[in-house]
Every structure is written in C-alpha cells, then in structure tokens.
C-alpha positions in Angstrom: -83.4 -34.6 66.7 -83.4 -32.0 69.6 -86.5 -33.6 71.1 -84.8 -37.0 71.2 -81.7 -35.5 72.9 -83.9 -33.6 75.4 -86.0 -36.7 76.1 -82.8 -38.8 76.7 -81.4 -36.2 79.0 -84.6 -35.9 81.0 -85.0 -39.7 81.4 -81.4 -40.2 82.4 -81.6 -37.4 85.0 -84.8 -38.9 86.3 -83.3 -42.3 86.6 -80.2 -41.0 88.3 -82.0 -38.8 90.7 -84.7 -41.4 91.6 -82.1 -44.0 92.5 -80.2 -41.8 95.0 -80.7 -43.0 98.6 -81.0 -39.5 99.8 -84.6 -39.3 98.6 -85.5 -42.3 100.9 -85.2 -40.1 103.9 -88.0 -37.9 105.1 -88.0 -34.2 104.1 -87.9 -32.8 107.6 -85.0 -35.1 108.7 -83.0 -34.2 105.6 -83.3 -30.4 105.7 -82.0 -29.8 109.2 -83.7 -26.7 110.4 -86.2 -25.9 107.8 -89.8 -25.7 108.9 -92.6 -27.6 107.2 -93.9 -24.4 105.7 -90.6 -23.5 104.0 -90.3 -27.1 102.6 -93.9 -26.7 101.2 -93.0 -23.4 99.6 -89.9 -24.9 98.0 -91.9 -27.8 96.7 -94.6 -25.5 95.3 -92.2 -23.1 93.6 -90.0 -25.9 92.1 -93.1 -27.8 90.8 -94.4 -24.6 89.3 -91.1 -24.0 87.6 -90.9 -27.5 86.2 -94.5 -27.4 85.0 -94.0 -23.9 83.4 -91.0 -25.1 81.3 -92.7 -28.4 80.5 -95.7 -26.5 79.2 -93.6 -24.2 77.1 -91.7 -27.2 75.6 -94.9 -29.1 75.0 -96.6 -26.2 73.3 -93.6 -25.7 70.9 -93.6 -29.4 70.2 -97.4 -29.6 69.5 -97.3 -26.4 67.4 -94.5 -27.8 65.3 -96.5 -31.0 64.7 -99.5 -29.0 63.6 -97.6 -27.3 60.8 
C-alpha cells in the first residue's frame, strides 16, 4: 500500500516538474551568475542524493519480496 502511494507521488511529481517551461531554458541562462562548475557540482550532488534514496527504497522493497 505504501509503495503504491510512493509510486503515485513520484510519478505525479515527475509529470508536473517535466512539464514546467522553466526546464526548457539552458542551465547557464537560468541560473544567473553561477559558473558551469558550480552547476555541475549541483547536478552531481543532487543525482547522488536521488540515487542514494532510490537504492535504499529498492533494497527495502526487494528484501520484503524475498521474505
């Protein structure tokens, strides 16, 4: 039940954020003053965070399915 709620929330947030016109602009034009290196660091850290939590969630899900 919790997995279905989490999946619905994740998919709805993905659809809402992907359809926003702000993401159509280039990263350098949108950030006003941040260098390319700082943008790269932000992207790397945020992707690491998302992948870390996705890994934890997936491990819980797969371990639950094993038992």
